[in-house]
N, C-alpha and C positions, 0 to 999 in steps of 0.2 A: 064463377069460376070456382072449384070446391077449395076449401081452406087447405087441405091437404098437399096440394099441389103448389103451394106459396114457398118460395125460398127464404127460410128462416136465418140464414147466415148473414151477418152485418155486411154491408158494401165495403169495398176496399178502402174509403175513405175514412171510416170508422174503426177499421182495423187497428188493433193494438198490438205492442211486441212484448216483451217481457213484462211480467207482473212488477208491480210498483215495488213490492218487497225485496224482489231480486235485483232490481235496479238500484234501490237504496244501499244493499248489501255490496254490490260491485264498486258503486261510487265510494263508499267508506273505504272499502278495501283499496280502491285506486289512490284516494287521499292519503290513506295511511302508508301507501308505497312511495308515493312522489314526496310525503314528509322524511322518511326514512332515507330516500335516495338522496334528497337535497342535503340531508344532515350528513350523511356519510360521504356523496360524492359532488355535494353542490353544484348538481345540474340546472338547478333553476336559477343559480346566482347571475348569469350572464342576462337571463330573461329579465329577471327582475330590475337588473342595472338598466337594461335598456328601456324598460317601461318607466323608471324613474328618471331617465335622462329624458325621455320624451314628454312627461308630464310636469317637469321642472318649469317650462314657460308657462304653462297653465296654472300651476300652483302659484306662481309669482305673480301672476296677473290678477289672480283671484285675490292674493294678499296685498296687492298694491292699495288698496282704499285703507285697508286697516293700518298698514305701514305709515301711509301719508297722515292720518288721523293720529296716530301716536306722535309723530315727529312734528306735528304743529303744536300738540299738548305740551311736548317737551319744550319746543322753543317758547311757547308763551309763558310757561312756568320759569324757564330759565332767564327770559327777559324781565319778569316780574321781579326775581331774584336779583338780578345785577341791578336794575332801578332802585331797589331797596338797599342794595348794599352801596350804591352811589350816593342816595340820600344820607345815609348814615355816615358815611366818609365824609360827606360835605359837612355835616353837623359837627364831625369830630374836630375836622379841620377849623371851622369856626371856633368852637371852644378851646382848641390848643392856641389858636391867634389870639384870643382874648387872654388866656393864661399867660401866654408869653408877653403881651403888652404890659400886662401886670406885674411880671417878674421883672421886664426891662424898668418900670416905674419904681419899683421897690429898691431894686439894685441901684438906681441913679439916686433915690433918696437916701440909701443907705452910704454911699459915697459922700454926700453932700453933710450928712450927720456926721460921719466920721472926720470930715474935713473941718466942720464946726467945732467939733470935741478934741479937735487935735489928737486922734487915734491913730495908730499905724494899722494901714491895712492888713486883712489877713494874711499870714505867710502860708504860701502853698506848700504841702508836704509832698517830699518825692515819693515815688511809688514804684512798685515792682511786681511784675505779673508773675504768677505761680500757678501751678496746677496740683490738685489733691492726688496723692498716690492711693492713699486708703484711710478708713477710719478706724482707730484704735478698737481691737477687739474686746477691751476691757469693759464688761457690762457696767461697772460701777463708775466710769467716766465718760466724758464726750470730748473726743480728742480728734484730730485730723492730722495727717503728715503730708507736709508740701515736698515738692521737688527742688525746692531752692533753700540753701543754707548759708553758712558764714562767708562763702567764697563768692557767693553772689550779692552780698550786701546785707543780708536779713540780720537784724539785730533783736537781742532779747527784749521782750516787751513791745514788741512792734504790733499795732493793730492790723487785724485781718477783715478786711469787707469784701462784698461783691455788689453786685449791681443794685441789690434791694437795700442794704445796710450792713450793719456791723455784725461780723460772724463770731469774733474771738480776739485772742492775743496769743502770741507766740511766746511759749513758757520754755522751749528747749531748742537750742541752736547746734545743729551738727555741721560739719564742713560741707556736706551736699544735699543736707535736708534739714527740715525744721518740724518742732512738733507745736500746734496750735491747740490750745485750751477753749472749747467753744463757750459762748456766754450762756448757753443752757446747762454747762457743768455745775455740778453743786459747790464747787470750790472757786466759780468764777463770779467778780462783781465788776460794776461799771458804774460812774457818776453818770446821771441822767438829769434832763431838763423836761418839765413839762411845759408843752408849746402852748396851751390854753392858760395856765395861772402862773407859768415864769418860775415855778417852785421846783428846787432842786432835790433829789432823791438818790438813794442808791438802788440798784437792780442787781438782783441775785440769783444765781441758777438755782433751779428747782428740780433736784433728782427725785424720783425718776420721771421720765418724759422729755418732751422737747419744749419745755415753757421755763417762764422766768417769774421773779415775784419781787414785789418792792416790801422791803421790812423796815418795821420800825415808823410806819407810817399811822398817825394818830386816827381813831374810830371816826372822827368828825371832821377828817381832813378834807379839803375841796378837791376831790379825784371823781371822776365820771369815767365809766365804760365808754370806750373809743377814743379816748384822751392819748394823743401821740407822744412818744418820748423819743427824745434825741441825746446825744452825748453833751454834756455841759462843758468839756474841755478843762475843768478846774483840776482834773487829776495829773494833767502833764504828759498824759499818755495818748488818750485819744483827741484826735482834733473835735472843736465843737461843731455841732450841726448835722451830726451824722445819725440816721435812722436807727433806732435800737428796738423799738416795738409799740404796741398799743396795749391799752389795758382791757382785758378780757372778761376779768370778774373781780367784783369786790364783794368782800363777807365781813361787814362791820360787826367786830366782837366787841360788845360793850363791857363783857366781864373783864377782858383783857386791857382794854383801853387801846388797842391797836387794831388795824383792820389787816385781814389777809387779801391782798391784790395781786393777781395772777395777770402775767403778761404774755401777749403772743408774740413772739419775735417778730422783726420786720423780715429778718432773713433767715427762715428756717434751713437747718444745716443739711438737711437730707437732699441727696442727689445732686450736690454742688460739686462742682468739677474745676472750674475757673476763678481764682480769686486775685486780688490786690493786696499787696504788703506795704504797708504806710511806713514810714520811718517815724519814730516815736518823736514827740514834742520835745522831748528833753534834749535831743540833738539840736534844737533850734532855740534853746533858751539860754539867758545868762549862765555863766558858770555856776554860781551858787544855786539859782533855781535849778539849773539842770542837775546837780548833784542830789537834791532833794528829790526831784521828779525820777531820777534814776533809782535811788532806795525805794521810793513807791513802787517803781515798776518791777524790782527785784524782789521784793516783799511779795507783791501780788503773784509774780511767776512762782515764788516757793511754795507760796500757799497753795496754788493751783496745781503744781506737781504732785504726784502721788507718793 
């Protein structure tokens, strides 16, 4: 058969439509049109919502193994944390039980010793709950105002404490409020006792800052960092045994013969809201001793007043 008689056109199976470039341009234009229409008229939103609704069970089914693994890991981690917390709580209970037993034993021994020495038991001091109204805006003093005054039974020189220890002393009493000079004030002072050495000292406020200091302590005195200081009770104002602070820093100055001792207060005054106002010990002392204690409290109050 001559070659010229052959049909050179492709069979219908291999016939193509529009050129590829034309198809690309048409598809791109259609995509842009659909995006603009969806943006302006939200015509595809129902379709998208229907597809998302139909695919949700499939997505949840595919994510189920991952969620199960995450939940199992969270459960195991939570179980380990709970077991560790339970173990720590049990250890704390054991320590508290031992401390309580020792405290009860010491209390019993104290009662026996007082009975042997014919000493009177410690007299409980009446207390009055109060709330802090505000702190004095004076930058050179550290004072608080309480919402209790003379009408509620607050007396001049009354000690003020919170759950951590001594905060200060009432230095001004008004009918419905009272002013407390904090122990960290530069004019405050309190008689303290070192629980380790049983030595008595005087603690003063150290301005500026929120610290205290022991003054007139010999450079070779037996004091250590970390020693706990409590009220000695010999001033007739503060009951004995209240926490005052701990020795934070000791600078032994051999040239002056005295050591500079900085105390960290047991009850930092910042952010305190509720306090207890104690009745001064002078109200429970005999008349002669009470007069002397009241004079000392008045002198301390006048010295702490600006």
